[in-house]
C-alpha positions in Angstrom: 69.3 -7.2 -36.9 69.1 -9.0 -33.5 71.9 -11.1 -32.3 70.1 -14.4 -32.8 69.1 -13.5 -36.4 72.7 -12.5 -37.1 73.9 -15.8 -35.7 71.7 -17.8 -38.0 72.7 -15.8 -41.0 76.4 -16.5 -40.2 75.5 -20.2 -39.8 73.8 -20.3 -43.1 76.8 -18.6 -44.8 79.1 -21.1 -43.2 77.1 -23.9 -44.6 76.2 -22.3 -48.0 78.7 -24.4 -50.0 77.8 -27.7 -48.4 74.1 -26.9 -48.9 74.7 -26.3 -52.6 75.7 -29.9 -52.9 72.6 -31.4 -51.2 70.8 -31.7 -54.5 73.4 -34.3 -55.6 73.8 -35.6 -52.0 70.0 -36.3 -51.7 70.2 -38.4 -54.8 73.0 -40.4 -53.3 71.2 -40.7 -50.0 68.1 -41.9 -51.8 70.1 -44.6 -53.5 71.7 -45.6 -50.2 68.3 -46.0 -48.5 66.7 -47.7 -51.5 64.1 -45.0 -52.1 62.8 -43.4 -55.3 61.0 -40.2 -56.0 57.6 -41.8 -55.8 57.8 -44.3 -52.9 60.1 -42.4 -50.4 62.1 -44.2 -47.8 62.2 -47.9 -47.2 61.7 -49.1 -50.8 64.0 -51.6 -52.6 67.3 -51.0 -50.9 70.5 -51.2 -53.1 74.0 -52.0 -52.0 75.9 -49.0 -50.8 78.5 -47.7 -53.3 82.1 -46.9 -52.2 84.0 -43.8 -52.9 85.9 -45.4 -55.8 84.1 -45.2 -59.2 86.1 -48.1 -60.5 88.7 -50.6 -59.3 92.2 -49.4 -59.7 93.3 -52.8 -61.0 91.4 -56.0 -61.8 90.5 -57.6 -58.5 91.2 -61.2 -57.6 89.2 -61.2 -54.4 85.7 -60.0 -53.6 85.8 -60.4 -49.9 88.2 -61.1 -46.9 87.9 -63.4 -43.9 90.7 -62.5 -41.5 91.3 -65.1 -38.8 93.3 -63.0 -36.3 95.1 -65.0 -33.7 95.5 -62.5 -30.9 98.5 -62.8 -28.6 101.3 -63.9 -31.0 101.4 -67.6 -32.0 104.8 -69.1 -31.8 106.1 -69.6 -35.3 108.8 -72.2 -34.5 106.3 -74.4 -32.6 103.7 -74.3 -35.5 105.2 -73.7 -38.9 108.8 -72.5 -39.0 110.7 -75.7 -38.6 114.3 -75.2 -37.3 116.4 -78.4 -36.6 119.1 -76.1 -35.2 117.0 -75.4 -32.1 116.9 -79.1 -31.3 120.6 -79.4 -31.9 121.4 -76.5 -29.5 118.5 -76.9 -27.0 119.5 -75.4 -23.7 122.5 -73.6 -25.1 122.8 -69.8 -25.2 121.4 -67.9 -28.1 124.5 -66.6 -29.9 125.1 -62.9 -29.1 125.7 -62.3 -32.8 122.1 -63.4 -33.6 120.4 -61.1 -31.2 122.9 -58.2 -31.6 121.5 -54.9 -30.2 117.9 -55.7 -31.0 115.4 -54.3 -28.5 113.8 -56.8 -26.1 110.6 -56.4 -24.0 110.9 -55.5 -20.3 110.0 -59.1 -19.5 113.3 -60.6 -20.7 115.6 -57.6 -21.2 117.1 -58.2 -17.8 117.5 -62.0 -18.1 121.0 -63.2 -17.3 120.8 -65.9 -19.9 118.8 -66.8 -23.1 118.6 -70.6 -23.4 117.4 -71.8 -26.7 114.1 -73.8 -26.4 113.5 -76.5 -29.0 109.8 -77.1 -29.8 108.4 -80.2 -28.0 106.4 -81.1 -31.1 107.2 -83.1 -34.1 107.2 -81.6 -37.6 106.5 -83.3 -41.0 106.3 -82.2 -44.6 102.8 -82.3 -46.2 101.4 -82.2 -49.7 103.2 -81.7 -53.0 104.4 -78.4 -51.7 106.3 -80.1 -48.9 105.3 -77.5 -46.3 106.6 -78.1 -42.8 103.8 -78.2 -40.2 103.8 -79.1 -36.6 101.7 -82.1 -35.3 99.8 -79.5 -33.3 98.1 -78.6 -36.6 97.0 -81.9 -38.3 94.0 -80.4 -40.1 95.9 -77.4 -41.4 98.5 -79.9 -42.6 95.8 -81.5 -44.8 95.3 -78.2 -46.7 99.0 -77.4 -47.1 98.7 -77.2 -50.9 96.0 -74.6 -50.6 98.1 -72.2 -48.4 100.6 -69.5 -49.1 102.9 -69.4 -46.0 104.6 -66.1 -45.4 107.5 -66.9 -43.0 109.0 -63.4 -42.9 106.3 -61.1 -41.6 107.8 -58.5 -39.3 106.6 -55.5 -37.4 107.8 -52.5 -35.5 105.7 -53.0 -32.4 106.8 -55.1 -29.5 103.8 -55.1 -27.2 100.3 -56.4 -27.9 98.1 -53.3 -28.0 100.3 -51.2 -30.4 101.1 -54.4 -32.5 97.4 -55.4 -33.0 96.5 -51.7 -33.7 99.3 -51.5 -36.2 98.1 -54.6 -38.1 94.5 -53.5 -38.2 94.9 -49.7 -38.8 98.4 -49.2 -40.2 99.4 -47.1 -37.1 100.5 -48.1 -33.6 98.6 -45.1 -32.3 94.8 -45.5 -31.9 92.4 -43.4 -33.9 93.0 -44.5 -37.5 90.4 -46.4 -39.5 90.7 -50.2 -39.6 91.2 -52.3 -42.7 87.5 -53.2 -42.9 86.5 -49.6 -42.6 88.9 -48.6 -45.4 87.3 -51.3 -47.6 83.8 -50.1 -46.8 84.8 -46.5 -47.6 86.5 -47.5 -50.8 84.5 -50.3 -52.2 81.2 -50.1 -50.5 78.9 -53.1 -49.9 77.7 -56.0 -52.1 74.8 -56.8 -49.8 72.2 -54.1 -48.8 70.9 -56.2 -45.9 74.1 -56.8 -43.9 77.0 -54.6 -42.8 80.0 -54.4 -45.0 82.3 -55.1 -42.1 81.4 -57.7 -39.4 83.5 -58.7 -36.3 83.3 -62.0 -34.4 85.2 -62.7 -31.1 86.2 -66.0 -29.4 88.6 -66.8 -26.7 90.8 -69.7 -25.6 91.2 -70.8 -22.1 94.6 -69.1 -21.6 94.9 -65.5 -20.1 93.7 -63.6 -23.2 95.0 -60.1 -23.8 92.0 -57.7 -24.1 90.6 -56.6 -27.4 89.2 -53.1 -27.9 86.3 -52.1 -30.1 88.5 -49.3 -31.6 90.3 -52.1 -33.5 87.2 -52.2 -35.8 86.5 -48.5 -35.5 86.0 -46.1 -38.4 88.5 -43.5 -37.1 88.1 -40.3 -39.0 85.9 -41.9 -41.7 82.1 -41.7 -41.4 80.7 -43.9 -38.7 78.8 -45.8 -41.4 82.1 -47.6 -42.1 82.8 -49.0 -38.6 82.7 -52.7 -38.0 79.6 -54.3 -36.4 80.2 -56.9 -33.7 78.1 -60.0 -33.8 77.8 -61.6 -30.3 76.9 -65.0 -29.2 73.5 -65.6 -27.8 69.9 -64.6 -28.5 70.8 -60.9 -29.1 73.7 -61.0 -31.6 73.6 -57.3 -32.4 72.8 -55.0 -29.5 69.6 -53.0 -29.7 68.6 -54.5 -33.1 65.4 -56.1 -31.9 62.2 -54.2 -31.4 61.3 -53.3 -27.8 58.5 -55.2 -26.2 55.2 -54.1 -27.5 56.5 -52.6 -30.8 55.6 -54.4 -34.0 57.3 -54.1 -37.4 54.7 -51.6 -38.8 55.2 -49.3 -35.8 59.0 -49.5 -36.1 58.7 -48.6 -39.8 56.5 -45.6 -39.1 58.9 -44.4 -36.4 61.8 -44.7 -38.8 60.0 -42.9 -41.6 59.2 -39.9 -39.3 62.7 -39.9 -37.8 64.2 -40.0 -41.3 62.1 -37.0 -42.3 63.5 -35.1 -39.3 67.1 -36.1 -40.0 66.8 -35.2 -43.6 65.6 -31.7 -42.7 68.5 -31.4 -40.3 70.9 -32.6 -43.1 69.5 -29.9 -45.4 70.1 -27.2 -42.7 73.6 -28.3 -41.7 75.1 -30.6 -44.4 76.8 -32.8 -41.8 77.7 -36.1 -43.4 77.3 -37.9 -40.1 73.6 -37.2 -40.4 73.6 -39.2 -43.7 75.4 -42.0 -41.8 72.8 -42.0 -39.1 70.0 -42.3 -41.5 71.7 -45.1 -43.4 72.4 -46.9 -40.1 68.8 -46.8 -39.0 67.7 -48.2 -42.3 70.4 -50.9 -42.2 69.3 -51.9 -38.7 65.7 -52.3 -39.9 66.8 -54.6 -42.7 69.1 -56.5 -40.4 66.2 -57.5 -38.2 65.5 -60.1 -40.9 68.9 -60.7 -42.5 70.8 -61.4 -39.2 68.6 -64.2 -37.9 68.7 -65.8 -41.3 72.5 -65.7 -41.4 72.8 -67.1 -37.9 70.3 -69.9 -38.2 72.3 -73.1 -38.6 69.2 -75.3 -38.9 69.7 -75.6 -42.7 73.3 -76.9 -42.2 73.7 -80.7 -42.8 75.4 -82.9 -40.3 78.4 -83.2 -42.7 79.1 -79.5 -42.0 79.5 -80.1 -38.3 81.6 -83.2 -39.0 83.9 -80.9 -40.9 84.1 -78.0 -38.5 83.7 -80.0 -35.3 80.9 -80.2 -32.8 82.0 -77.0 -31.2 80.5 -75.3 -34.3 77.1 -75.9 -32.8 78.0 -73.6 -29.8 77.6 -69.9 -30.6 80.6 -67.9 -29.7 83.2 -70.6 -30.2 86.0 -70.2 -32.8 84.5 -73.1 -34.8 81.0 -71.5 -34.8 82.5 -68.2 -35.9 84.4 -69.8 -38.8 81.2 -71.4 -39.9 79.4 -68.1 -39.6 82.1 -66.5 -41.6 81.4 -68.9 -44.4 77.7 -68.1 -44.3 78.5 -64.3 -44.3 80.8 -64.8 -47.3 78.0 -66.6 -49.1 76.0 -63.4 -48.5 78.7 -61.2 -49.9 79.8 -59.5 -46.7 83.0 -57.7 -47.8 85.1 -58.1 -44.6 84.7 -60.6 -41.8 87.1 -60.2 -39.0 87.5 -63.0 -36.4 89.6 -62.4 -33.3 90.6 -65.5 -31.3 92.2 -64.6 -28.0 94.7 -66.6 -25.9 98.0 -67.0 -27.8 100.1 -65.1 -25.3 102.3 -67.9 -23.9 105.0 -66.4 -21.7 105.0 -69.5 -19.5 103.8 -73.1 -19.8 103.8 -72.8 -23.6 103.6 -76.6 -24.4 100.3 -77.0 -22.6 98.7 -73.7 -23.6 99.6 -73.7 -27.3 98.2 -77.3 -27.5 94.9 -76.0 -26.2 94.9 -73.1 -28.6 95.7 -75.3 -31.6 93.0 -77.7 -30.6 90.5 -74.7 -30.6 91.5 -73.4 -34.0 93.2 -76.0 -36.2 90.2 -78.0 -37.3 87.8 -75.0 -38.0 90.4 -73.0 -39.8 91.1 -75.8 -42.2 87.4 -76.6 -42.5 86.7 -73.0 -43.5 89.2 -73.2 -46.4 87.8 -76.6 -47.5 84.2 -75.4 -47.2 84.8 -72.3 -49.3 86.6 -74.3 -52.0 83.9 -76.9 -52.3 81.3 -74.2 -52.7 83.3 -72.3 -55.3 84.0 -69.4 -53.0 87.7 -69.8 -52.3 88.8 -68.3 -55.7 87.4 -64.9 -54.8 87.6 -65.1 -51.0 90.9 -64.2 -49.3 91.4 -66.0 -46.0 94.2 -64.8 -43.7 95.5 -66.5 -40.6 98.0 -64.9 -38.2 98.8 -62.8 -35.1 100.4 -59.5 -34.3 104.0 -60.9 -33.8 105.8 -64.1 -33.1 107.7 -65.5 -30.1 111.3 -65.8 -29.1 113.4 -68.9 -29.8 114.8 -68.7 -26.3 112.9 -69.4 -23.1 111.4 -66.7 -21.0 112.4 -67.6 -17.5 113.6 -71.0 -16.5 113.9 -73.8 -19.2 113.1 -77.2 -17.9 113.0 -80.7 -19.4 109.3 -80.4 -20.4 108.4 -76.8 -20.1 109.3 -73.3 -21.5 107.7 -70.0 -22.3 108.5 -67.5 -25.0 108.6 -63.7 -25.1 107.3 -61.4 -27.9 109.3 -61.4 -31.1 108.5 -58.8 -33.8 111.5 -59.7 -36.0 110.0 -62.6 -37.9 106.8 -64.7 -37.7 104.5 -66.7 -39.9 101.1 -65.8 -41.5 99.3 -67.9 -44.0 96.9 -66.8 -46.7 94.5 -68.9 -48.9 92.4 -68.2 -52.0 91.6 -64.7 -53.3 94.4 -64.6 -55.9 97.3 -65.8 -53.8 99.6 -68.6 -54.9 98.6 -71.9 -53.3 101.1 -74.4 -52.0 104.1 -72.0 -51.6 106.3 -70.8 -48.8 107.5 -67.2 -49.2 110.5 -65.8 -47.4 113.2 -67.4 -45.2 114.3 -66.9 -41.7 117.7 -67.8 -40.2 118.4 -71.2 -38.7 117.2 -69.9 -35.3 113.9 -68.4 -36.5 115.2 -65.1 -35.1 116.1 -62.9 -38.1 115.0 -62.7 -41.8 117.5 -63.8 -44.4 115.3 -63.6 -47.5 112.2 -61.7 -48.7 111.0 -59.7 -45.7 107.3 -58.7 -45.5 106.5 -55.7 -43.4 103.0 -55.0 -42.0 102.5 -52.2 -44.5 103.5 -54.6 -47.4 100.9 -57.1 -46.2 98.2 -54.4 -46.1 99.2 -53.1 -49.6 99.0 -56.6 -50.9 95.6 -57.3 -49.3 94.2 -54.1 -50.9 95.8 -55.0 -54.3 94.0 -58.4 -54.3 90.7 -56.5 -53.9 91.5 -54.2 -56.8 92.6 -51.2 -54.8 95.9 -49.3 -55.2 96.9 -48.6 -51.6 98.5 -45.3 -52.6 95.3 -44.0 -54.2 92.7 -44.9 -51.5 93.1 -41.8 -49.3 91.1 -39.5 -47.0 91.9 -35.9 -46.2 91.8 -35.3 -42.5 93.2 -32.3 -40.5 95.1 -30.9 -43.5 96.8 -34.1 -44.9 95.8 -37.1 -46.9 95.8 -40.4 -45.0 95.9 -44.0 -46.2 95.9 -47.4 -44.6 99.7 -47.9 -45.4 100.6 -44.3 -44.3 103.6 -43.5 -46.6 104.9 -47.0 -46.8 104.1 -50.4 -48.3 105.0 -52.5 -51.3 103.0 -55.2 -53.0 104.4 -58.6 -52.3 104.3 -59.9 -55.9 105.8 -63.2 -55.0 102.6 -64.3 -53.3 100.2 -63.3 -56.2 98.8 -66.0 -58.4 
């Protein structure tokens, strides 16, 4: 036997077991692409199924809209009201409060740590009596719809590992993101739009960079990665047909390409080939579904009165919140918004005012809009960043100015709908908003609870990679039962 022939025989032996399963795999692929034995590719597409045959527990939520406030919003300037900070404004943070806790390199060498009281007034709102800063008047109006978690804490002290930790369960890049895990486990409820969609907006203040790996699939099939929708006439790159190509030509090209890929799949059994075929078909269907989802011409003026006129401008936070509602109506499983610009090391009073102005109205409008359309009960809305801010000033404290460093020990996240308790505050921080004194919630606890609300046991949704089984919460995480309705 010649060397080339021996090579192919060895290759075939290596792939023998995977090729045995292609009879079943081709049926699954046919269902994914919406084909039947008579009509072939491109028939009536069905929603993609996830790896789970059934929910582990009865789900409360069908979908998630995650309003991620990148940079670390200051909890004591927005939601965690602490009169002691006003009483001791300008005095040193007691050494007993800070203890031996790690500080970032930006403040570790400060000679003093003067407490900085917020420059904003707080009031209690709704029957729940939630304390909210006057920076967030619209959020204050929906206080009885929100579940405030005051005791979120994380292990990461810098932006990139902290955001990566929240989105993937690890500070090290390379793991699948939350949306990818949900796509892998639960699949899609809409065959014409991605299961996991990402929207970006930015404030005016020195935003930290955001990386596409935050919505990456990691070691899961590439089918499960997030799809970024951009502002402008081309919201999904390379989705439109090239000039001179009509729909029929594109369909013919895809059919022939799918034939080639299917033959390749039969030869090698590589699951990434299945993903490639499915992605081509999804892109073809998205040529119609994406323009429909982004076309706001059917929205009444009352919608823009609710979200604000900024919602008419693609790419703004308000426009992305409105688009998130439209995607929720179309049963997109996971919509991830990132709003950049909350990293206020200096000039915090001016900069946080700008950030709040950008986000407050639209965040509240989204919750109200979902509720009036009957979608809030089964849509989980999350608002929060990767960590909080220090109660002491970074650098010089003046009469009308201060900055705050990163603070992973405690910060505030709110949730609404999707099976969470409305109108409650969970957890308690000390009188300085520095340490947790009751009901701590770790990042892994938050992730476990999110999966639980969607009917998934975080310990049972796993993927074997490089000899071990991975999960979103690694080997940690407890469900926060106190926030469940």
